[in-house]
C-alpha positions as CSV (number, residue, x, y, z in Angstrom):
1,M,-28.2,-135.6,166.0
2,N,-26.3,-138.8,167.2
3,K,-23.6,-138.7,169.5
4,K,-21.2,-139.1,167.0
5,R,-21.7,-136.5,164.8
6,L,-22.3,-134.0,167.3
7,F,-18.6,-135.1,168.8
8,I,-17.2,-134.7,165.3
9,R,-19.0,-131.5,164.4
10,S,-18.2,-129.9,167.6
11,A,-14.4,-131.0,167.1
12,I,-14.6,-129.5,164.3
13,A,-16.0,-126.3,165.3
14,V,-13.5,-126.0,167.9
15,A,-10.8,-126.4,165.9
16,V,-12.1,-123.3,163.7
17,A,-12.7,-121.4,166.4
18,A,-9.1,-122.2,167.7
19,S,-7.2,-121.4,164.3
20,S,-9.1,-118.7,163.9
21,T,-8.7,-116.8,166.7
22,S,-5.3,-116.7,166.3
23,A,-5.9,-114.9,163.0
24,F,-5.8,-111.7,165.4
25,A,-2.2,-111.8,166.4
26,A,-0.2,-108.8,167.0
27,G,0.5,-108.3,163.8
28,F,-2.6,-106.1,163.5
29,Q,-1.8,-103.2,165.3
30,L,-0.1,-101.0,162.4
31,N,2.7,-98.7,163.3
32,A,1.9,-96.6,159.8
33,Q,0.6,-93.0,160.7
34,S,3.7,-90.9,158.8
35,A,6.4,-91.7,156.5
36,T,8.4,-89.5,158.9
37,G,8.1,-91.8,162.1
38,I,8.4,-95.0,159.7
39,G,12.2,-93.2,159.2
40,R,13.0,-92.7,162.5
41,A,11.1,-96.3,164.1
42,F,8.8,-93.8,165.5
43,A,11.5,-92.8,168.0
44,G,9.9,-89.6,169.6
45,D,7.0,-89.6,167.9
46,A,4.3,-88.2,170.3
47,V,6.6,-85.2,170.7
48,I,8.8,-84.2,167.7
49,A,5.8,-82.1,165.6
50,D,8.1,-82.1,163.0
51,N,4.8,-82.2,160.8
52,A,0.9,-82.7,161.2
53,A,1.4,-86.3,161.5
54,V,1.9,-85.6,165.1
55,M,-1.7,-85.7,166.2
56,A,-2.3,-89.2,165.7
57,R,0.7,-90.0,168.6
58,N,-0.2,-87.3,170.5
59,P,-3.6,-84.5,170.3
60,A,-1.8,-82.1,172.8
61,A,1.4,-81.3,170.5
62,M,-0.8,-79.6,168.2
63,A,-0.3,-76.6,170.3
64,L,3.5,-76.9,169.0
65,F,2.1,-75.2,165.7
66,D,1.4,-71.9,165.0
67,E,0.0,-72.0,161.5
68,N,-2.2,-74.3,159.2
69,A,-0.2,-77.4,159.0
70,F,-1.5,-80.3,156.1
71,S,0.1,-84.1,155.5
72,I,-0.9,-86.7,153.2
73,G,0.8,-89.6,152.0
74,F,0.4,-93.7,151.9
75,E,2.3,-96.7,153.5
76,S,3.2,-100.1,152.1
77,I,3.6,-102.9,154.4
78,T,4.9,-106.7,152.9
79,T,5.2,-109.5,155.4
80,M,7.4,-111.8,154.4
81,I,6.1,-115.0,156.3
82,E,7.9,-118.2,156.6
83,V,5.9,-121.8,157.9
84,S,8.5,-124.5,157.9
85,D,9.2,-128.2,159.8
86,V,5.5,-128.6,159.9
87,T,3.6,-131.8,160.9
88,Y,-0.1,-132.3,161.2
89,R,-2.3,-135.0,162.9
90,N,-5.7,-135.6,162.6
91,I,-8.3,-137.6,163.9
92,A,-9.1,-138.7,160.2
93,T,-6.0,-140.8,160.1
94,G,-5.4,-141.7,163.2
95,F,-3.6,-138.9,164.3
96,T,-0.4,-140.3,162.0
97,P,2.1,-137.9,161.5
98,T,1.9,-135.8,158.0
99,S,4.7,-133.7,156.8
100,V,3.9,-130.6,155.1
101,A,5.6,-128.7,152.7
102,D,7.2,-125.6,153.9
103,T,5.6,-122.3,152.5
104,D,6.8,-118.8,152.3
105,D,4.0,-117.1,150.4
106,V,1.7,-116.6,153.2
107,G,2.1,-113.3,153.7
108,D,0.9,-110.1,151.8
109,T,1.3,-106.6,150.9
110,S,-1.4,-103.6,152.4
111,I,-1.2,-100.0,151.7
112,A,-1.9,-97.8,154.1
113,P,-3.1,-94.0,153.5
114,N,-3.0,-91.4,156.1
115,V,-4.1,-87.7,156.1
116,H,-3.6,-84.8,159.0
117,L,-4.8,-81.2,159.1
118,I,-4.1,-78.9,162.2
119,V,-5.3,-75.6,162.4
120,P,-4.5,-72.8,164.9
121,I,-7.6,-70.9,166.0
122,N,-5.1,-68.5,168.1
123,E,-2.5,-69.0,170.3
124,K,-3.7,-71.1,172.9
125,F,-6.1,-73.2,170.9
126,A,-5.8,-75.3,167.6
127,V,-8.0,-78.4,166.5
128,G,-7.3,-80.9,163.8
129,I,-8.8,-83.9,162.1
130,N,-7.5,-86.7,160.5
131,A,-7.8,-89.9,159.1
132,Y,-5.3,-93.2,158.9
133,S,-5.2,-96.7,160.2
134,N,-4.0,-98.3,163.5
135,F,-4.8,-102.4,162.8
136,G,-4.6,-104.4,160.0
137,T,-3.3,-107.5,158.7
138,K,-3.7,-110.1,155.7
139,T,-2.5,-114.0,155.6
140,E,-3.8,-116.5,152.9
141,F,-2.8,-119.7,153.1
142,A,-3.0,-121.8,149.4
143,N,-6.1,-123.3,149.0
144,D,-4.2,-126.9,149.0
145,Y,-2.2,-126.5,151.8
146,A,-2.4,-129.6,154.0
147,A,-3.6,-128.1,157.2
148,T,-5.7,-125.6,156.1
149,E,-8.0,-125.6,159.1
150,Y,-4.9,-123.9,160.7
151,G,-4.5,-121.3,157.7
152,G,-6.9,-120.3,155.5
153,L,-7.8,-116.7,154.4
154,T,-7.7,-113.7,157.2
155,D,-7.9,-110.0,156.2
156,V,-8.3,-107.5,158.9
157,K,-8.8,-103.8,158.1
158,S,-9.4,-100.6,160.1
159,F,-9.8,-96.9,159.2
160,N,-9.2,-93.9,162.1
161,L,-11.5,-90.8,161.4
162,G,-10.3,-88.6,164.1
163,L,-11.1,-85.0,165.5
164,A,-9.2,-83.4,168.4
165,G,-8.4,-80.4,169.8
166,S,-5.2,-78.9,172.2
167,Y,-4.9,-76.3,174.4
168,R,-1.5,-74.7,175.4
169,L,-1.7,-73.7,179.3
170,N,1.3,-72.0,179.9
171,D,5.5,-71.5,177.7
172,Q,5.8,-75.0,179.3
173,W,2.6,-77.2,179.0
174,S,-0.4,-77.9,176.6
175,F,-3.0,-80.6,176.8
176,G,-4.6,-82.0,173.9
177,A,-7.9,-84.8,173.5
178,G,-9.7,-86.2,171.1
179,L,-12.6,-88.6,169.6
180,D,-11.8,-91.5,167.3
181,L,-14.3,-93.2,164.9
182,I,-13.1,-96.3,163.9
183,Y,-14.5,-98.5,160.9
184,G,-13.2,-101.9,160.2
185,E,-13.9,-104.8,158.2
186,G,-13.1,-108.4,157.9
187,T,-12.9,-111.1,156.2
188,M,-12.2,-114.8,157.7
189,K,-12.5,-117.9,155.9
190,R,-11.6,-121.8,157.1
191,Q,-12.6,-124.9,154.7
192,P,-11.2,-128.5,156.5
193,S,-8.3,-130.5,155.0
194,A,-8.9,-132.9,152.3
195,Q,-8.1,-135.6,154.9
196,L,-11.0,-134.2,156.7
197,N,-13.4,-134.3,154.2
198,G,-12.6,-137.0,153.4
199,F,-13.5,-138.9,156.8
200,I,-16.7,-136.3,157.2
201,Q,-17.8,-137.7,153.7
202,A,-17.2,-141.4,154.8
203,I,-19.5,-141.4,157.6
204,P,-23.2,-141.6,156.6
205,S,-24.4,-139.3,159.4
206,L,-22.1,-136.6,158.5
207,S,-21.9,-137.0,154.7
208,P,-24.3,-134.1,154.5
209,L,-21.4,-131.8,155.8
210,A,-18.4,-132.6,153.3
211,G,-17.7,-130.0,151.2
212,M,-19.1,-127.3,153.5
213,P,-16.7,-124.4,154.9
214,L,-15.6,-124.7,158.2
215,L,-16.1,-120.7,158.6
216,D,-17.2,-118.2,156.3
217,V,-17.4,-114.5,157.3
218,D,-16.6,-112.4,154.0
219,G,-16.3,-108.3,154.5
220,A,-17.9,-107.9,158.4
221,T,-18.3,-104.2,158.8
222,G,-18.9,-102.4,162.2
223,T,-18.1,-98.9,164.1
224,A,-16.8,-98.0,167.1
225,I,-15.8,-94.7,169.0
226,G,-12.6,-94.6,171.1
227,F,-11.1,-91.3,172.5
228,N,-7.2,-89.9,172.9
229,I,-5.8,-87.7,175.4
230,G,-2.3,-86.3,176.0
231,T,0.0,-83.6,177.4
232,V,3.3,-81.9,176.1
233,Y,6.3,-80.4,178.7
234,E,8.5,-78.1,176.8
235,L,11.5,-77.4,179.1
236,D,13.2,-75.1,176.3
237,E,13.2,-74.9,173.0
238,N,15.4,-77.7,172.3
239,N,13.9,-80.1,174.9
240,R,10.3,-81.1,175.3
241,F,8.6,-84.3,176.3
242,G,5.3,-85.9,175.9
243,F,3.1,-88.4,176.8
244,S,-0.5,-89.3,175.6
245,Y,-3.3,-92.4,176.0
246,R,-5.6,-93.9,173.8
247,Y,-8.5,-96.0,174.5
248,S,-9.8,-98.4,172.0
249,P,-13.3,-99.8,172.3
250,E,-14.5,-103.3,172.0
251,F,-14.7,-103.8,168.2
252,E,-18.0,-105.7,166.6
253,A,-18.2,-106.3,162.8
254,E,-21.2,-108.2,161.4
255,D,-21.6,-109.4,157.7
256,D,-24.3,-109.7,155.0
257,K,-25.5,-113.0,156.7
258,G,-25.9,-111.3,160.5
259,Q,-22.3,-113.2,161.5
260,T,-20.4,-111.1,163.9
261,I,-17.1,-110.8,165.7
262,T,-16.6,-109.0,168.6
263,L,-12.6,-108.4,169.9
264,P,-11.5,-106.1,172.2
265,L,-9.2,-103.6,170.7
266,P,-6.0,-102.5,172.7
267,D,-5.5,-99.4,175.0
268,I,-1.8,-97.8,174.4
269,A,0.2,-95.4,176.2
270,E,3.3,-93.7,174.9
271,F,6.0,-91.5,176.0
272,S,8.5,-89.8,174.3
273,G,11.5,-87.3,174.4
274,F,13.0,-84.8,171.9
275,H,16.4,-83.3,172.5
276,K,18.2,-80.8,170.0
277,I,22.1,-80.6,170.8
278,E,22.5,-76.9,171.3
279,D,24.5,-75.1,168.7
280,S,24.8,-78.5,166.4
281,K,22.9,-80.2,163.6
282,F,21.7,-82.8,165.8
283,A,19.2,-84.4,167.6
284,V,18.2,-87.3,169.9
285,H,14.6,-88.7,170.3
286,Y,13.0,-92.1,171.9
287,S,10.1,-93.4,172.9
288,V,8.6,-95.8,175.5
289,Q,5.1,-97.3,174.3
290,Y,2.9,-99.8,176.5
291,I,0.3,-101.8,174.4
292,G,-2.9,-103.2,176.9
293,W,-3.1,-106.5,174.6
294,G,-3.5,-108.3,178.3
295,S,-7.3,-107.2,177.9
296,F,-7.3,-109.4,174.5
297,D,-9.1,-112.2,176.7
298,Q,-11.4,-113.7,174.0
299,I,-12.8,-113.2,170.8
300,E,-16.9,-114.3,170.1
301,F,-18.5,-115.3,167.1
302,S,-22.2,-114.9,167.2
303,N,-24.4,-116.4,164.8
304,L,-22.7,-118.5,162.7
305,Q,-24.1,-120.0,159.7
306,G,-23.9,-121.8,156.0
307,S,-21.0,-123.3,157.1
308,V,-19.6,-126.7,159.5
309,V,-19.7,-124.3,162.4
310,S,-23.1,-122.6,163.4
311,G,-24.3,-120.7,166.7
312,D,-22.0,-118.6,168.9
313,Y,-18.7,-119.7,169.9
314,N,-16.0,-117.7,172.7
315,K,-12.9,-118.5,172.6
316,D,-10.5,-117.9,175.5
317,Y,-7.0,-116.4,174.4
318,G,-4.3,-115.9,176.8
319,W,-2.1,-112.6,175.5
320,Q,0.0,-110.7,177.3
321,D,0.7,-106.8,177.2
322,G,3.3,-105.4,174.7
323,W,5.8,-102.7,174.7
324,H,7.9,-101.0,172.2
325,Y,11.2,-99.2,173.0
326,S,12.9,-96.9,170.4
327,I,15.9,-94.6,170.1
328,G,16.8,-92.4,166.9
329,G,18.7,-89.8,165.6
330,T,17.7,-86.6,163.5
331,Y,20.8,-84.8,161.7
332,Y,19.5,-81.4,159.8
333,L,21.5,-81.6,156.7
334,N,21.1,-78.1,155.6
335,N,18.2,-76.4,154.2
336,D,16.9,-78.8,151.9
337,W,17.8,-82.1,153.2
338,T,17.1,-83.6,156.9
339,L,18.6,-87.1,157.5
340,R,16.6,-89.6,160.1
341,A,17.2,-93.3,161.5
342,G,16.1,-95.4,164.2
343,Y,15.9,-98.7,165.9
344,M,12.9,-100.1,167.8
345,Y,12.8,-103.5,169.9
346,D,8.9,-104.7,170.0
347,T,7.8,-107.2,172.4
348,S,5.5,-110.2,171.5
349,A,1.5,-110.1,172.3
350,Q,1.3,-113.9,172.4
351,D,2.5,-116.0,175.1
352,S,2.4,-119.7,175.7
353,I,-0.3,-119.7,173.1
354,T,1.1,-119.4,169.4
355,S,0.0,-119.7,165.7
356,I,1.1,-120.9,162.5
357,S,-1.7,-118.1,160.8
358,V,-0.1,-115.1,161.5
359,P,3.2,-115.5,163.6
360,D,4.3,-113.3,166.0
361,S,7.7,-113.0,167.8
362,D,9.9,-110.0,169.3
363,R,11.1,-108.1,166.9
364,Q,13.4,-105.8,166.0
365,W,13.2,-102.1,163.7
366,L,16.3,-101.0,161.7
367,S,14.8,-97.7,160.1
368,A,16.2,-94.8,157.8
369,G,14.6,-91.7,156.2
370,L,14.7,-88.5,154.8
371,T,12.7,-85.1,154.1
372,Y,13.4,-82.8,151.1
373,N,12.2,-79.1,151.9
374,I,10.6,-78.3,148.5
375,D,10.6,-74.8,149.9
376,Q,10.5,-72.7,153.0
377,K,6.4,-74.4,153.1
378,S,6.6,-77.8,151.5
379,T,8.5,-81.2,152.3
380,I,8.5,-84.7,150.9
381,D,9.1,-87.4,153.6
382,F,10.8,-90.7,152.8
383,G,10.7,-93.7,155.3
384,F,11.8,-97.6,155.4
385,T,11.8,-100.3,157.7
386,Y,13.5,-103.7,157.7
387,L,11.7,-105.3,160.4
388,M,13.1,-108.8,161.6
389,G,11.1,-111.3,164.0
390,K,12.5,-114.5,165.3
391,E,12.6,-118.4,164.5
392,V,9.4,-119.0,166.8
393,S,8.3,-122.9,167.7
394,V,4.6,-123.4,166.8
395,S,2.3,-126.2,168.8
396,E,-1.3,-126.1,168.1
397,S,-4.1,-128.2,169.1
398,T,-7.8,-129.4,169.8
399,E,-9.4,-131.5,172.3
400,V,-13.1,-132.1,172.8
401,S,-14.0,-133.1,176.6
402,G,-10.2,-134.3,176.8
403,I,-10.2,-136.0,173.4
404,P,-7.8,-135.2,170.8
405,V,-8.8,-134.2,167.3
406,S,-6.0,-132.5,165.6
407,S,-2.8,-130.6,166.0
408,V,-0.1,-128.9,164.4
409,T,3.8,-128.0,164.8
410,A,5.8,-125.9,162.6
411,T,8.8,-123.4,163.1
412,T,7.5,-120.2,161.9
413,Q,9.2,-116.4,161.3
414,A,7.6,-113.4,160.2
415,N,9.9,-110.4,158.9
416,A,8.5,-107.6,157.1
417,I,9.4,-103.9,154.9
418,L,7.6,-101.0,155.2
419,M,8.1,-97.8,153.2
420,G,6.2,-94.7,153.2
421,L,6.0,-91.5,151.0
422,Q,4.5,-88.1,152.4
423,Y,3.7,-84.4,151.3
424,S,3.5,-82.1,154.1
425,R,2.4,-78.1,153.4
426,S,2.3,-75.7,156.0
427,F,0.0,-72.2,154.9
């Protein structure tokens, strides 16, 4: 392969690696374990224990149940992403600026089901099993998008099967631990822009690459094992605190062609409090959650084939740890209805490196929800959250050996709507 062809092929490969990694932005963490949590911005969710879904946030909270508890539901996550003020430059046009039309149809709607079961063994021990999703995202740019190598299709899903146990030490302290079997599936596709494809086709030594995808990983799947631990301290029947820690492993997914994607998932720690005002119908609750995105140092692409990119590529990525701060209130209206609301401030995981494929920023959550008691044993929960992101100025570029290859600048904003519906029963 001559030097020119090697340079161009390497340049395209680096461009793909740069844009593909940004597809795994902070937005791929899901807070979707329960409709109840969505209705209060997950404030206090590691300790409130108003249904079985609490075991997804803190296994020790299973000790707060004195009878079997079951919850099943789903959450819908609709992302609304705007990419505007886009200017695209590449080597094919001598870096002449090309204006790109604004787009607001990049986001999508995803459905995340969940199910949780807690079974007390005796006054000391309880066990539980659940299934839900902790991570997932989907963005898709139109096939004719001018800067398509920075867009494309990204579809990441995860499924968490958990088994946990709790132990009540005394009237104040409870402890819990659990194992997580994580199954994931990912599709990542990138095509060269029309300008780059024409450039490749015009060079005889590169023309065999014309029309080939830059990256085509379709339906890669894999499994990994994690764990979680937690504790609950009960000051009295109206005041309690909870703390939990979740270890998330490095995850590897492989498709039918043997192509693999390896990425580290973040560890998560959470502190929650719940306080019911004595002789009233009102309770206040809060949470602080740490998400270890700082460990997300690189994504590894291995054995890539059937596209312009081939072989192995590692992309360094400078992320920062994230934090969630949430506060909420619950009003126990009467024997039939419970009302709740919450607010969360959610910090961005992206730092100096930004992306148009999955925009990221600090976000605010405005949440409300309700519970209807069908009878003394059964409830229906509904939760709604409107998530507001900030406008972010994005600048992505690609260089090979210090030589510019392509770049894109834009303004992005990502909002979302979360809705959840859940049925719970004790027996």
